[in-house]
PDB file of N, H, CA, C and O in Angstrom:
ATOM      1  N   MET A   1     -13.519  16.860  32.192  1.00  0.00           N
ATOM      2  CA  MET A   1     -13.043  17.306  30.730  1.00  0.00           C
ATOM      3  C   MET A   1     -14.040  16.673  29.629  1.00  0.00           C
ATOM      4  O   MET A   1     -14.693  15.635  29.734  1.00  0.00           O
ATOM      5  N   LYS A   2     -13.995  17.389  28.768  1.00  0.00           N
ATOM      6  H   LYS A   2     -13.465  18.233  28.682  1.00  0.00           H
ATOM      7  CA  LYS A   2     -14.873  17.079  27.466  1.00  0.00           C
ATOM      8  C   LYS A   2     -14.648  16.013  26.634  1.00  0.00           C
ATOM      9  O   LYS A   2     -13.483  16.149  26.262  1.00  0.00           O
ATOM     10  N   SER A   3     -14.994  15.279  26.262  1.00  0.00           N
ATOM     11  H   SER A   3     -15.940  15.169  26.565  1.00  0.00           H
ATOM     12  CA  SER A   3     -14.730  14.461  25.390  1.00  0.00           C
ATOM     13  C   SER A   3     -14.990  14.444  23.706  1.00  0.00           C
ATOM     14  O   SER A   3     -16.196  14.380  23.470  1.00  0.00           O
ATOM     15  N   ASN A   4     -14.351  14.476  22.776  1.00  0.00           N
ATOM     16  H   ASN A   4     -13.371  14.529  22.967  1.00  0.00           H
ATOM     17  CA  ASN A   4     -14.736  14.994  21.459  1.00  0.00           C
ATOM     18  C   ASN A   4     -15.293  13.847  20.973  1.00  0.00           C
ATOM     19  O   ASN A   4     -15.553  12.937  21.760  1.00  0.00           O
ATOM     20  N   GLN A   5     -15.564  13.717  19.586  1.00  0.00           N
ATOM     21  H   GLN A   5     -15.354  14.456  18.946  1.00  0.00           H
ATOM     22  CA  GLN A   5     -16.220  12.656  18.482  1.00  0.00           C
ATOM     23  C   GLN A   5     -15.293  11.395  18.543  1.00  0.00           C
ATOM     24  O   GLN A   5     -15.688  10.230  18.558  1.00  0.00           O
ATOM     25  N   THR A   6     -14.089  11.793  18.574  1.00  0.00           N
ATOM     26  H   THR A   6     -13.769  12.740  18.562  1.00  0.00           H
ATOM     27  CA  THR A   6     -13.326  10.855  18.314  1.00  0.00           C
ATOM     28  C   THR A   6     -12.522  10.052  19.299  1.00  0.00           C
ATOM     29  O   THR A   6     -11.645   9.221  19.066  1.00  0.00           O
ATOM     30  N   GLY A   7     -13.095  10.552  20.669  1.00  0.00           N
ATOM     31  H   GLY A   7     -13.808  11.227  20.858  1.00  0.00           H
ATOM     32  CA  GLY A   7     -12.708  10.011  21.764  1.00  0.00           C
ATOM     33  C   GLY A   7     -11.578  10.230  22.634  1.00  0.00           C
ATOM     34  O   GLY A   7     -11.079   9.441  23.436  1.00  0.00           O
ATOM     35  N   SER A   8     -11.228  11.489  22.343  1.00  0.00           N
ATOM     36  H   SER A   8     -11.634  12.130  21.692  1.00  0.00           H
ATOM     37  CA  SER A   8      -9.862  11.929  23.091  1.00  0.00           C
ATOM     38  C   SER A   8     -10.273  12.848  24.269  1.00  0.00           C
ATOM     39  O   SER A   8     -10.939  13.877  24.150  1.00  0.00           O
ATOM     40  N   SER A   9      -9.802  12.353  25.379  1.00  0.00           N
ATOM     41  H   SER A   9      -9.261  11.517  25.476  1.00  0.00           H
ATOM     42  CA  SER A   9     -10.311  12.791  26.604  1.00  0.00           C
ATOM     43  C   SER A   9      -9.568  14.198  27.040  1.00  0.00           C
ATOM     44  O   SER A   9      -9.526  14.562  28.215  1.00  0.00           O
ATOM     45  N   SER A  10      -9.059  14.852  26.088  1.00  0.00           N
ATOM     46  H   SER A  10      -9.093  14.556  25.134  1.00  0.00           H
ATOM     47  CA  SER A  10      -8.249  16.158  26.594  1.00  0.00           C
ATOM     48  C   SER A  10      -9.056  17.265  25.802  1.00  0.00           C
ATOM     49  O   SER A  10      -9.594  17.018  24.722  1.00  0.00           O
ATOM     50  N   ASN A  11      -9.106  18.643  26.484  1.00  0.00           N
ATOM     51  H   ASN A  11      -8.669  18.843  27.361  1.00  0.00           H
ATOM     52  CA  ASN A  11      -9.734  19.438  26.046  1.00  0.00           C
ATOM     53  C   ASN A  11      -8.556  20.184  25.009  1.00  0.00           C
ATOM     54  O   ASN A  11      -9.064  20.768  24.052  1.00  0.00           O
ATOM     55  N   ASP A  12      -7.309  20.223  25.077  1.00  0.00           N
ATOM     56  H   ASP A  12      -6.897  19.748  25.854  1.00  0.00           H
ATOM     57  CA  ASP A  12      -6.460  20.725  24.288  1.00  0.00           C
ATOM     58  C   ASP A  12      -5.738  20.020  22.887  1.00  0.00           C
ATOM     59  O   ASP A  12      -4.885  20.522  22.155  1.00  0.00           O
ATOM     60  N   SER A  13      -6.363  18.744  22.794  1.00  0.00           N
ATOM     61  H   SER A  13      -7.056  18.337  23.388  1.00  0.00           H
ATOM     62  CA  SER A  13      -5.899  18.081  21.541  1.00  0.00           C
ATOM     63  C   SER A  13      -7.286  17.453  21.076  1.00  0.00           C
ATOM     64  O   SER A  13      -8.373  17.491  21.654  1.00  0.00           O
ATOM     65  N   ARG A  14      -6.884  16.780  19.690  1.00  0.00           N
ATOM     66  H   ARG A  14      -6.002  16.749  19.221  1.00  0.00           H
ATOM     67  CA  ARG A  14      -7.939  16.199  19.087  1.00  0.00           C
ATOM     68  C   ARG A  14      -7.383  14.988  18.429  1.00  0.00           C
ATOM     69  O   ARG A  14      -6.190  15.073  18.138  1.00  0.00           O
ATOM     70  N   VAL A  15      -7.906  14.034  18.174  1.00  0.00           N
ATOM     71  H   VAL A  15      -8.875  13.965  18.410  1.00  0.00           H
ATOM     72  CA  VAL A  15      -7.424  13.022  16.990  1.00  0.00           C
ATOM     73  C   VAL A  15      -7.683  13.167  15.748  1.00  0.00           C
ATOM     74  O   VAL A  15      -8.848  13.354  15.399  1.00  0.00           O
ATOM     75  N   ILE A  16      -6.676  13.114  14.848  1.00  0.00           N
ATOM     76  H   ILE A  16      -5.730  12.962  15.132  1.00  0.00           H
ATOM     77  CA  ILE A  16      -6.731  13.356  13.550  1.00  0.00           C
ATOM     78  C   ILE A  16      -6.911  11.927  12.704  1.00  0.00           C
ATOM     79  O   ILE A  16      -7.546  11.862  11.651  1.00  0.00           O
ATOM     80  N   GLN A  17      -6.303  10.887  13.287  1.00  0.00           N
ATOM     81  H   GLN A  17      -5.788  10.940  14.142  1.00  0.00           H
ATOM     82  CA  GLN A  17      -6.612   9.622  12.742  1.00  0.00           C
ATOM     83  C   GLN A  17      -6.274   8.484  13.566  1.00  0.00           C
ATOM     84  O   GLN A  17      -5.445   8.641  14.463  1.00  0.00           O
ATOM     85  N   GLN A  18      -6.884   7.210  13.349  1.00  0.00           N
ATOM     86  H   GLN A  18      -7.558   7.083  12.620  1.00  0.00           H
ATOM     87  CA  GLN A  18      -6.454   5.980  14.139  1.00  0.00           C
ATOM     88  C   GLN A  18      -5.769   5.102  13.360  1.00  0.00           C
ATOM     89  O   GLN A  18      -6.199   5.020  12.209  1.00  0.00           O
ATOM     90  N   PHE A  19      -4.535   4.203  13.720  1.00  0.00           N
ATOM     91  H   PHE A  19      -4.185   4.270  14.654  1.00  0.00           H
ATOM     92  CA  PHE A  19      -4.134   3.144  12.806  1.00  0.00           C
ATOM     93  C   PHE A  19      -3.874   2.171  13.912  1.00  0.00           C
ATOM     94  O   PHE A  19      -2.932   2.268  14.698  1.00  0.00           O
ATOM     95  N   GLY A  20      -4.764   1.239  13.916  1.00  0.00           N
ATOM     96  H   GLY A  20      -5.529   1.160  13.277  1.00  0.00           H
ATOM     97  CA  GLY A  20      -4.658  -0.185  14.825  1.00  0.00           C
ATOM     98  C   GLY A  20      -5.236   0.605  16.071  1.00  0.00           C
ATOM     99  O   GLY A  20      -6.253   1.290  16.180  1.00  0.00           O
ATOM    100  N   LYS A  21      -4.216   0.269  16.992  1.00  0.00           N
ATOM    101  H   LYS A  21      -3.390  -0.287  16.903  1.00  0.00           H
ATOM    102  CA  LYS A  21      -4.313   0.761  18.346  1.00  0.00           C
ATOM    103  C   LYS A  21      -4.011   2.131  18.589  1.00  0.00           C
ATOM    104  O   LYS A  21      -4.458   2.720  19.573  1.00  0.00           O
ATOM    105  N   ALA A  22      -3.077   2.808  17.515  1.00  0.00           N
ATOM    106  H   ALA A  22      -2.714   2.329  16.716  1.00  0.00           H
ATOM    107  CA  ALA A  22      -2.434   4.079  17.707  1.00  0.00           C
ATOM    108  C   ALA A  22      -3.119   5.263  17.248  1.00  0.00           C
ATOM    109  O   ALA A  22      -3.617   5.308  16.123  1.00  0.00           O
ATOM    110  N   LEU A  23      -3.163   6.144  17.994  1.00  0.00           N
ATOM    111  H   LEU A  23      -2.758   6.108  18.907  1.00  0.00           H
ATOM    112  CA  LEU A  23      -3.928   7.660  17.552  1.00  0.00           C
ATOM    113  C   LEU A  23      -3.070   8.638  17.404  1.00  0.00           C
ATOM    114  O   LEU A  23      -2.211   8.936  18.233  1.00  0.00           O
ATOM    115  N   LEU A  24      -3.275   9.230  16.256  1.00  0.00           N
ATOM    116  H   LEU A  24      -3.973   8.988  15.582  1.00  0.00           H
ATOM    117  CA  LEU A  24      -2.387  10.392  15.847  1.00  0.00           C
ATOM    118  C   LEU A  24      -3.143  11.712  16.059  1.00  0.00           C
ATOM    119  O   LEU A  24      -4.024  12.107  15.295  1.00  0.00           O
ATOM    120  N   VAL A  25      -2.653  12.482  17.359  1.00  0.00           N
ATOM    121  H   VAL A  25      -1.938  12.161  17.979  1.00  0.00           H
ATOM    122  CA  VAL A  25      -3.401  13.281  17.820  1.00  0.00           C
ATOM    123  C   VAL A  25      -2.526  14.644  17.623  1.00  0.00           C
ATOM    124  O   VAL A  25      -1.305  14.758  17.728  1.00  0.00           O
ATOM    125  N   GLN A  26      -3.663  15.826  17.251  1.00  0.00           N
ATOM    126  H   GLN A  26      -4.655  15.733  17.165  1.00  0.00           H
ATOM    127  CA  GLN A  26      -2.749  17.122  17.255  1.00  0.00           C
ATOM    128  C   GLN A  26      -3.152  17.819  18.354  1.00  0.00           C
ATOM    129  O   GLN A  26      -4.344  17.846  18.659  1.00  0.00           O
ATOM    130  N   HIS A  27      -2.098  18.539  19.159  1.00  0.00           N
ATOM    131  H   HIS A  27      -1.130  18.517  18.912  1.00  0.00           H
ATOM    132  CA  HIS A  27      -2.232  19.203  20.334  1.00  0.00           C
ATOM    133  C   HIS A  27      -2.647  20.828  19.922  1.00  0.00           C
ATOM    134  O   HIS A  27      -2.412  21.350  18.832  1.00  0.00           O
ATOM    135  N   GLN A  28      -3.244  21.400  20.949  1.00  0.00           N
ATOM    136  H   GLN A  28      -3.435  20.976  21.834  1.00  0.00           H
ATOM    137  CA  GLN A  28      -3.665  22.988  20.737  1.00  0.00           C
ATOM    138  C   GLN A  28      -2.350  23.837  20.062  1.00  0.00           C
ATOM    139  O   GLN A  28      -2.458  24.721  19.212  1.00  0.00           O
ATOM    140  N   ASN A  29      -1.155  23.372  20.625  1.00  0.00           N
ATOM    141  H   ASN A  29      -1.067  22.654  21.316  1.00  0.00           H
ATOM    142  CA  ASN A  29      -0.118  23.949  20.167  1.00  0.00           C
ATOM    143  C   ASN A  29       0.468  23.812  18.840  1.00  0.00           C
ATOM    144  O   ASN A  29       1.527  24.358  18.532  1.00  0.00           O
ATOM    145  N   GLY A  30      -0.182  23.122  18.098  1.00  0.00           N
ATOM    146  H   GLY A  30      -1.043  22.678  18.349  1.00  0.00           H
ATOM    147  CA  GLY A  30       0.279  22.530  16.456  1.00  0.00           C
ATOM    148  C   GLY A  30       1.049  21.009  16.371  1.00  0.00           C
ATOM    149  O   GLY A  30       1.183  20.244  15.416  1.00  0.00           O
ATOM    150  N   ARG A  31       1.521  20.902  17.878  1.00  0.00           N
ATOM    151  H   ARG A  31       1.412  21.523  18.654  1.00  0.00           H
ATOM    152  CA  ARG A  31       2.553  19.600  17.500  1.00  0.00           C
ATOM    153  C   ARG A  31       1.528  18.275  17.426  1.00  0.00           C
ATOM    154  O   ARG A  31       0.414  18.261  17.948  1.00  0.00           O
ATOM    155  N   HIS A  32       2.045  17.311  16.775  1.00  0.00           N
ATOM    156  H   HIS A  32       2.951  17.323  16.351  1.00  0.00           H
ATOM    157  CA  HIS A  32       1.294  16.001  16.624  1.00  0.00           C
ATOM    158  C   HIS A  32       2.256  15.114  17.230  1.00  0.00           C
ATOM    159  O   HIS A  32       3.486  15.172  17.240  1.00  0.00           O
ATOM    160  N   GLU A  33       1.198  14.017  17.895  1.00  0.00           N
ATOM    161  H   GLU A  33       0.199  13.970  17.886  1.00  0.00           H
ATOM    162  CA  GLU A  33       1.871  13.071  18.374  1.00  0.00           C
ATOM    163  C   GLU A  33       1.231  11.668  18.035  1.00  0.00           C
ATOM    164  O   GLU A  33       0.012  11.635  17.865  1.00  0.00           O
ATOM    165  N   LEU A  34       1.849  10.695  17.942  1.00  0.00           N
ATOM    166  H   LEU A  34       2.839  10.722  18.080  1.00  0.00           H
ATOM    167  CA  LEU A  34       1.275   9.194  17.719  1.00  0.00           C
ATOM    168  C   LEU A  34       1.355   8.516  19.228  1.00  0.00           C
ATOM    169  O   LEU A  34       2.466   8.416  19.748  1.00  0.00           O
ATOM    170  N   VAL A  35       0.269   8.087  19.877  1.00  0.00           N
ATOM    171  H   VAL A  35      -0.634   8.168  19.454  1.00  0.00           H
ATOM    172  CA  VAL A  35      -0.071   7.791  21.107  1.00  0.00           C
ATOM    173  C   VAL A  35      -0.596   6.341  20.884  1.00  0.00           C
ATOM    174  O   VAL A  35      -1.630   6.135  20.249  1.00  0.00           O
ATOM    175  N   GLY A  36       0.356   5.078  21.575  1.00  0.00           N
ATOM    176  H   GLY A  36       1.196   5.246  22.091  1.00  0.00           H
ATOM    177  CA  GLY A  36      -0.148   3.869  21.810  1.00  0.00           C
ATOM    178  C   GLY A  36       0.162   3.238  20.504  1.00  0.00           C
ATOM    179  O   GLY A  36       0.818   3.827  19.645  1.00  0.00           O
ATOM    180  N   GLY A  37      -0.325   2.000  20.351  1.00  0.00           N
ATOM    181  H   GLY A  37      -0.857   1.522  21.049  1.00  0.00           H
ATOM    182  CA  GLY A  37      -0.032   1.075  19.111  1.00  0.00           C
ATOM    183  C   GLY A  37       1.073   0.194  18.945  1.00  0.00           C
ATOM    184  O   GLY A  37       1.848   0.035  19.889  1.00  0.00           O
ATOM    185  N   SER A  38       1.195  -0.229  18.175  1.00  0.00           N
ATOM    186  H   SER A  38       0.566  -0.100  17.408  1.00  0.00           H
ATOM    187  CA  SER A  38       2.381  -1.203  17.763  1.00  0.00           C
ATOM    188  C   SER A  38       3.383  -0.630  16.810  1.00  0.00           C
ATOM    189  O   SER A  38       3.177   0.501  16.368  1.00  0.00           O
ATOM    190  N   PHE A  39       4.437  -1.294  16.452  1.00  0.00           N
ATOM    191  H   PHE A  39       4.604  -2.213  16.811  1.00  0.00           H
ATOM    192  CA  PHE A  39       5.475  -1.000  15.650  1.00  0.00           C
ATOM    193  C   PHE A  39       4.736  -0.844  13.978  1.00  0.00           C
ATOM    194  O   PHE A  39       4.891   0.031  13.126  1.00  0.00           O
ATOM    195  N   SER A  40       3.992  -1.958  13.981  1.00  0.00           N
ATOM    196  H   SER A  40       3.866  -2.668  14.673  1.00  0.00           H
ATOM    197  CA  SER A  40       3.032  -2.012  12.496  1.00  0.00           C
ATOM    198  C   SER A  40       2.043  -1.065  12.351  1.00  0.00           C
ATOM    199  O   SER A  40       1.404  -0.956  11.305  1.00  0.00           O
ATOM    200  N   ASP A  41       1.809  -0.136  13.647  1.00  0.00           N
ATOM    201  H   ASP A  41       2.329  -0.224  14.496  1.00  0.00           H
ATOM    202  CA  ASP A  41       0.591   0.938  13.543  1.00  0.00           C
ATOM    203  C   ASP A  41       1.341   2.306  13.154  1.00  0.00           C
ATOM    204  O   ASP A  41       0.875   3.166  12.407  1.00  0.00           O
ATOM    205  N   LEU A  42       2.917   2.356  13.967  1.00  0.00           N
ATOM    206  H   LEU A  42       3.295   1.657  14.574  1.00  0.00           H
ATOM    207  CA  LEU A  42       3.620   3.125  13.434  1.00  0.00           C
ATOM    208  C   LEU A  42       4.017   3.471  12.245  1.00  0.00           C
ATOM    209  O   LEU A  42       4.122   4.570  11.701  1.00  0.00           O
ATOM    210  N   ILE A  43       4.283   2.119  11.810  1.00  0.00           N
ATOM    211  H   ILE A  43       4.197   1.226  12.251  1.00  0.00           H
ATOM    212  CA  ILE A  43       4.646   2.294  10.189  1.00  0.00           C
ATOM    213  C   ILE A  43       3.444   2.643   9.348  1.00  0.00           C
ATOM    214  O   ILE A  43       3.668   3.327   8.349  1.00  0.00           O
ATOM    215  N   ALA A  44       2.140   2.261   9.611  1.00  0.00           N
ATOM    216  H   ALA A  44       1.957   1.706  10.422  1.00  0.00           H
ATOM    217  CA  ALA A  44       1.115   2.721   9.160  1.00  0.00           C
ATOM    218  C   ALA A  44       1.052   4.186   8.887  1.00  0.00           C
ATOM    219  O   ALA A  44       0.973   4.696   7.769  1.00  0.00           O
ATOM    220  N   ALA A  45       1.098   4.849  10.114  1.00  0.00           N
ATOM    221  H   ALA A  45       1.162   4.434  11.022  1.00  0.00           H
ATOM    222  CA  ALA A  45       0.676   5.957  10.533  1.00  0.00           C
ATOM    223  C   ALA A  45       1.861   7.119   9.382  1.00  0.00           C
ATOM    224  O   ALA A  45       1.545   8.231   8.960  1.00  0.00           O
ATOM    225  N   GLY A  46       2.846   6.582   9.197  1.00  0.00           N
ATOM    226  H   GLY A  46       3.103   5.678   9.540  1.00  0.00           H
ATOM    227  CA  GLY A  46       4.049   6.906   8.513  1.00  0.00           C
ATOM    228  C   GLY A  46       3.521   7.155   7.129  1.00  0.00           C
ATOM    229  O   GLY A  46       3.389   8.251   6.584  1.00  0.00           O
ATOM    230  N   GLU A  47       3.228   5.919   6.627  1.00  0.00           N
ATOM    231  H   GLU A  47       3.336   5.029   7.070  1.00  0.00           H
ATOM    232  CA  GLU A  47       2.654   5.753   5.168  1.00  0.00           C
ATOM    233  C   GLU A  47       1.653   6.795   5.066  1.00  0.00           C
ATOM    234  O   GLU A  47       1.593   7.572   4.113  1.00  0.00           O
ATOM    235  N   TRP A  48       0.578   6.807   6.426  1.00  0.00           N
ATOM    236  H   TRP A  48       0.627   6.176   7.200  1.00  0.00           H
ATOM    237  CA  TRP A  48      -0.503   7.732   5.854  1.00  0.00           C
ATOM    238  C   TRP A  48      -0.015   9.111   5.714  1.00  0.00           C
ATOM    239  O   TRP A  48      -0.425   9.868   4.834  1.00  0.00           O
ATOM    240  N   VAL A  49       0.823   9.412   6.549  1.00  0.00           N
ATOM    241  H   VAL A  49       1.156   8.797   7.264  1.00  0.00           H
ATOM    242  CA  VAL A  49       1.166  11.005   6.689  1.00  0.00           C
ATOM    243  C   VAL A  49       1.893  11.170   5.413  1.00  0.00           C
ATOM    244  O   VAL A  49       1.582  12.166   4.759  1.00  0.00           O
ATOM    245  N   SER A  50       2.732  10.446   4.967  1.00  0.00           N
ATOM    246  H   SER A  50       2.984   9.636   5.497  1.00  0.00           H
ATOM    247  CA  SER A  50       3.369  10.658   3.781  1.00  0.00           C
ATOM    248  C   SER A  50       2.441  10.733   2.407  1.00  0.00           C
ATOM    249  O   SER A  50       2.704  11.422   1.422  1.00  0.00           O
ATOM    250  N   LEU A  51       1.527  10.038   2.540  1.00  0.00           N
ATOM    251  H   LEU A  51       1.314   9.478   3.340  1.00  0.00           H
ATOM    252  CA  LEU A  51       0.552  10.273   1.460  1.00  0.00           C
ATOM    253  C   LEU A  51      -0.671  11.381   1.407  1.00  0.00           C
ATOM    254  O   LEU A  51      -1.161  11.673   0.316  1.00  0.00           O
ATOM    255  N   PHE A  52      -1.050  11.866   2.389  1.00  0.00           N
ATOM    256  H   PHE A  52      -0.652  11.628   3.275  1.00  0.00           H
ATOM    257  CA  PHE A  52      -2.027  12.695   2.912  1.00  0.00           C
ATOM    258  C   PHE A  52      -1.990  13.547   3.600  1.00  0.00           C
ATOM    259  O   PHE A  52      -3.003  14.233   3.735  1.00  0.00           O
ATOM    260  N   ALA A  53      -0.900  13.826   4.258  1.00  0.00           N
ATOM    261  H   ALA A  53      -0.077  13.269   4.148  1.00  0.00           H
ATOM    262  CA  ALA A  53      -0.577  15.234   5.414  1.00  0.00           C
ATOM    263  C   ALA A  53       0.799  15.152   5.315  1.00  0.00           C
ATOM    264  O   ALA A  53       1.390  14.682   6.287  1.00  0.00           O
ATOM    265  N   HIS A  54       1.523  15.553   4.223  1.00  0.00           N
ATOM    266  H   HIS A  54       1.042  15.935   3.433  1.00  0.00           H
ATOM    267  CA  HIS A  54       3.059  15.791   4.169  1.00  0.00           C
ATOM    268  C   HIS A  54       3.413  16.907   5.290  1.00  0.00           C
ATOM    269  O   HIS A  54       4.420  16.528   5.888  1.00  0.00           O
ATOM    270  N   ASP A  55       3.016  17.957   5.711  1.00  0.00           N
ATOM    271  H   ASP A  55       2.198  18.265   5.226  1.00  0.00           H
ATOM    272  CA  ASP A  55       3.057  18.913   6.694  1.00  0.00           C
ATOM    273  C   ASP A  55       3.024  18.463   8.151  1.00  0.00           C
ATOM    274  O   ASP A  55       3.149  19.294   9.050  1.00  0.00           O
ATOM    275  N   ILE A  56       2.860  17.161   8.403  1.00  0.00           N
ATOM    276  H   ILE A  56       2.759  16.486   7.673  1.00  0.00           H
ATOM    277  CA  ILE A  56       2.760  16.580   9.684  1.00  0.00           C
ATOM    278  C   ILE A  56       3.875  16.088  10.255  1.00  0.00           C
ATOM    279  O   ILE A  56       4.144  15.113   9.554  1.00  0.00           O
ATOM    280  N   VAL A  57       4.677  16.168  11.092  1.00  0.00           N
ATOM    281  H   VAL A  57       4.458  16.960  11.662  1.00  0.00           H
ATOM    282  CA  VAL A  57       6.021  15.706  11.602  1.00  0.00           C
ATOM    283  C   VAL A  57       5.310  15.243  13.043  1.00  0.00           C
ATOM    284  O   VAL A  57       4.786  16.131  13.716  1.00  0.00           O
ATOM    285  N   PHE A  58       5.287  13.934  13.500  1.00  0.00           N
ATOM    286  H   PHE A  58       5.712  13.213  12.953  1.00  0.00           H
ATOM    287  CA  PHE A  58       4.824  13.660  14.574  1.00  0.00           C
ATOM    288  C   PHE A  58       5.872  12.894  15.768  1.00  0.00           C
ATOM    289  O   PHE A  58       6.779  12.202  15.306  1.00  0.00           O
ATOM    290  N   SER A  59       5.803  12.961  16.645  1.00  0.00           N
ATOM    291  H   SER A  59       5.066  13.523  17.020  1.00  0.00           H
ATOM    292  CA  SER A  59       6.534  12.582  17.851  1.00  0.00           C
ATOM    293  C   SER A  59       6.135  11.168  18.325  1.00  0.00           C
ATOM    294  O   SER A  59       4.984  10.859  18.017  1.00  0.00           O
ATOM    295  N   VAL A  60       6.756  10.355  18.926  1.00  0.00           N
ATOM    296  H   VAL A  60       7.691  10.606  19.177  1.00  0.00           H
ATOM    297  CA  VAL A  60       6.088   8.867  19.458  1.00  0.00           C
ATOM    298  C   VAL A  60       6.647   8.953  20.856  1.00  0.00           C
ATOM    299  O   VAL A  60       7.849   8.829  21.088  1.00  0.00           O
ATOM    300  N   PRO A  61       5.725   9.170  21.782  1.00  0.00           N
ATOM    301  CA  PRO A  61       6.424   9.211  23.361  1.00  0.00           C
ATOM    302  C   PRO A  61       7.054   7.875  23.751  1.00  0.00           C
ATOM    303  O   PRO A  61       6.593   6.741  23.622  1.00  0.00           O
ATOM    304  N   GLY A  62       8.140   8.255  24.225  1.00  0.00           N
ATOM    305  H   GLY A  62       8.515   9.177  24.329  1.00  0.00           H
ATOM    306  CA  GLY A  62       9.230   7.150  24.422  1.00  0.00           C
ATOM    307  C   GLY A  62       9.678   6.511  23.753  1.00  0.00           C
ATOM    308  O   GLY A  62       9.848   5.314  23.985  1.00  0.00           O
ATOM    309  N   ARG A  63      10.059   7.161  22.580  1.00  0.00           N
ATOM    310  H   ARG A  63       9.921   8.134  22.392  1.00  0.00           H
ATOM    311  CA  ARG A  63      10.925   6.693  21.565  1.00  0.00           C
ATOM    312  C   ARG A  63      11.818   7.861  21.299  1.00  0.00           C
ATOM    313  O   ARG A  63      11.313   8.931  20.958  1.00  0.00           O
ATOM    314  N   PRO A  64      13.182   7.723  21.439  1.00  0.00           N
ATOM    315  CA  PRO A  64      14.048   8.779  21.095  1.00  0.00           C
ATOM    316  C   PRO A  64      14.051   9.314  19.608  1.00  0.00           C
ATOM    317  O   PRO A  64      14.027   8.451  18.730  1.00  0.00           O
ATOM    318  N   ALA A  65      14.075  10.546  19.256  1.00  0.00           N
ATOM    319  H   ALA A  65      14.094  11.247  19.969  1.00  0.00           H
ATOM    320  CA  ALA A  65      14.382  11.041  17.968  1.00  0.00           C
ATOM    321  C   ALA A  65      15.406  10.562  17.257  1.00  0.00           C
ATOM    322  O   ALA A  65      16.518  10.519  17.783  1.00  0.00           O
ATOM    323  N   ARG A  66      15.209  10.119  15.930  1.00  0.00           N
ATOM    324  H   ARG A  66      14.305  10.154  15.503  1.00  0.00           H
ATOM    325  CA  ARG A  66      16.399   9.793  15.160  1.00  0.00           C
ATOM    326  C   ARG A  66      17.344  10.924  14.697  1.00  0.00           C
ATOM    327  O   ARG A  66      16.702  11.945  14.451  1.00  0.00           O
ATOM    328  N   SER A  67      18.440  11.029  14.539  1.00  0.00           N
ATOM    329  H   SER A  67      18.961  10.199  14.739  1.00  0.00           H
ATOM    330  CA  SER A  67      19.236  12.073  14.290  1.00  0.00           C
ATOM    331  C   SER A  67      19.324  11.834  12.654  1.00  0.00           C
ATOM    332  O   SER A  67      19.489  10.680  12.258  1.00  0.00           O
ATOM    333  N   THR A  68      19.247  12.594  11.986  1.00  0.00           N
ATOM    334  H   THR A  68      19.113  13.532  12.308  1.00  0.00           H
ATOM    335  CA  THR A  68      19.773  13.033  10.605  1.00  0.00           C
ATOM    336  C   THR A  68      20.990  13.287  10.044  1.00  0.00           C
ATOM    337  O   THR A  68      21.343  13.023   8.895  1.00  0.00           O
ATOM    338  N   TYR A  69      21.614  13.816  10.918  1.00  0.00           N
ATOM    339  H   TYR A  69      21.327  14.030  11.851  1.00  0.00           H
ATOM    340  CA  TYR A  69      22.875  14.477  10.782  1.00  0.00           C
ATOM    341  C   TYR A  69      23.885  13.238   9.785  1.00  0.00           C
ATOM    342  O   TYR A  69      23.711  12.038   9.993  1.00  0.00           O
ATOM    343  N   VAL A  70      24.646  13.600   9.000  1.00  0.00           N
ATOM    344  H   VAL A  70      24.787  14.575   8.831  1.00  0.00           H
ATOM    345  CA  VAL A  70      25.413  12.900   8.501  1.00  0.00           C
ATOM    346  C   VAL A  70      26.771  13.723   8.026  1.00  0.00           C
ATOM    347  O   VAL A  70      26.900  14.767   7.388  1.00  0.00           O
ATOM    348  N   SER A  71      27.631  12.902   8.549  1.00  0.00           N
ATOM    349  H   SER A  71      27.526  12.053   9.068  1.00  0.00           H
ATOM    350  CA  SER A  71      29.169  13.819   8.339  1.00  0.00           C
ATOM    351  C   SER A  71      29.673  13.372   7.269  1.00  0.00           C
ATOM    352  O   SER A  71      30.746  13.816   6.860  1.00  0.00           O
TER     353      SER A  71
END
């Protein structure tokens, strides 16, 4: 596999930004994912996205999605 300049080892994804030990990855299908890191890295990623990349909604592997349904 090729390795891009940011250290990603997959041909179909690229690293957008790093937050501590967490990597914000964009896959070829347009999906974003936060890989690795701690809870504080997750918070930092969320703050960065809210300031600089409003259109990004990322998933975190191993963590269930939170429901936004209010009854």
